[in-house]
C-alpha positions in Angstrom: 97.9 31.2 -130.2 97.0 33.9 -132.7 93.7 35.2 -131.2 93.4 38.9 -131.7 92.4 41.0 -128.8 89.1 42.9 -128.8 89.8 46.3 -127.4 86.0 46.9 -127.0 86.1 44.1 -124.3 89.3 45.5 -122.7 91.4 42.7 -124.2 95.1 43.2 -124.7 97.6 41.2 -126.8 100.9 40.1 -125.4 103.7 38.1 -127.0 105.2 35.4 -124.8 107.8 33.0 -126.1 107.2 34.2 -129.7 103.5 33.5 -129.6 100.8 36.1 -129.4 98.3 35.6 -126.6 95.1 37.4 -125.7 94.5 38.8 -122.2 90.9 39.3 -121.0 90.0 41.4 -118.0 87.0 39.5 -116.8 85.6 40.1 -113.3 86.9 36.7 -112.1 90.3 37.3 -113.6 90.6 40.8 -112.0 89.5 39.3 -108.6 92.1 36.6 -108.9 94.7 39.1 -109.9 94.0 41.0 -106.6 94.4 37.8 -104.6 97.7 36.8 -106.4 99.1 40.4 -106.1 98.1 40.7 -102.5 96.5 44.1 -103.2 93.7 45.9 -105.0 93.8 46.8 -108.6 94.4 50.5 -108.1 97.6 50.0 -105.9 98.7 47.4 -108.5 98.2 49.8 -111.3 100.1 52.5 -109.5 103.0 50.1 -109.1 103.1 49.7 -112.8 102.9 53.4 -113.4 105.7 54.3 -110.9 108.0 51.4 -111.9 107.8 49.7 -108.6 106.2 46.5 -110.0 107.9 43.1 -109.8 107.8 39.7 -111.4 105.1 38.6 -109.1 102.9 41.5 -110.2 103.4 40.7 -113.9 102.5 37.0 -113.3 99.5 38.1 -111.2 98.1 40.0 -114.1 98.9 37.5 -116.8 97.9 34.2 -115.4 94.2 35.0 -114.6 93.8 37.1 -117.8 95.1 34.2 -119.9 92.7 31.8 -118.2 89.8 34.2 -118.8 90.7 34.2 -122.5 90.7 30.4 -122.6 94.4 30.1 -122.8 96.7 28.2 -120.5 98.6 29.8 -117.8 100.8 26.9 -116.8 104.4 28.1 -117.5 103.8 31.8 -117.6 106.6 32.7 -115.2 109.2 31.0 -117.4 107.7 32.6 -120.6 108.0 36.0 -118.9 111.6 35.4 -118.2 112.3 34.0 -121.7 110.5 36.9 -123.3 111.9 39.6 -121.1 110.3 41.0 -118.0 110.4 44.6 -119.3 108.9 43.6 -122.6 105.8 42.1 -121.0 105.1 44.9 -118.5 103.4 47.3 -120.9 100.8 44.8 -121.8 100.0 44.2 -118.1 99.7 48.0 -117.5 97.4 48.3 -120.6 95.2 45.5 -119.2 94.9 47.2 -115.8 94.2 50.5 -117.5 91.5 48.9 -119.7 89.9 47.5 -116.6 90.1 50.7 -114.5 89.6 53.4 -117.0 88.2 52.1 -120.4 88.8 54.3 -123.4 91.6 56.2 -121.8 95.3 56.0 -122.8 97.7 54.9 -120.1 101.4 55.8 -119.9 103.9 53.1 -120.8 105.4 51.9 -117.5 109.0 51.8 -118.8 
């Protein structure tokens, strides 16, 4: 998938398994992220910023945002492992930052 992210919509690009995907922070996607992560967006964003995030957090951000962008989320966990957990985390942090504080720069979580 080579859809380009639209930063004016808070979208972020991420490369998984050698393909570029678009992540969209729709309301439904963010609500699903909270359910999957087991916490609200602010505590989740804090975990990315302080480095205490885990694989479940990364997948909780990616799956709903991929679905919101009209892209499959079926084997996201394996794609994250294949791509590299730490390689994918900055896109997750950027998506949360775009949702929580549009037009602000967020520190890289690595």
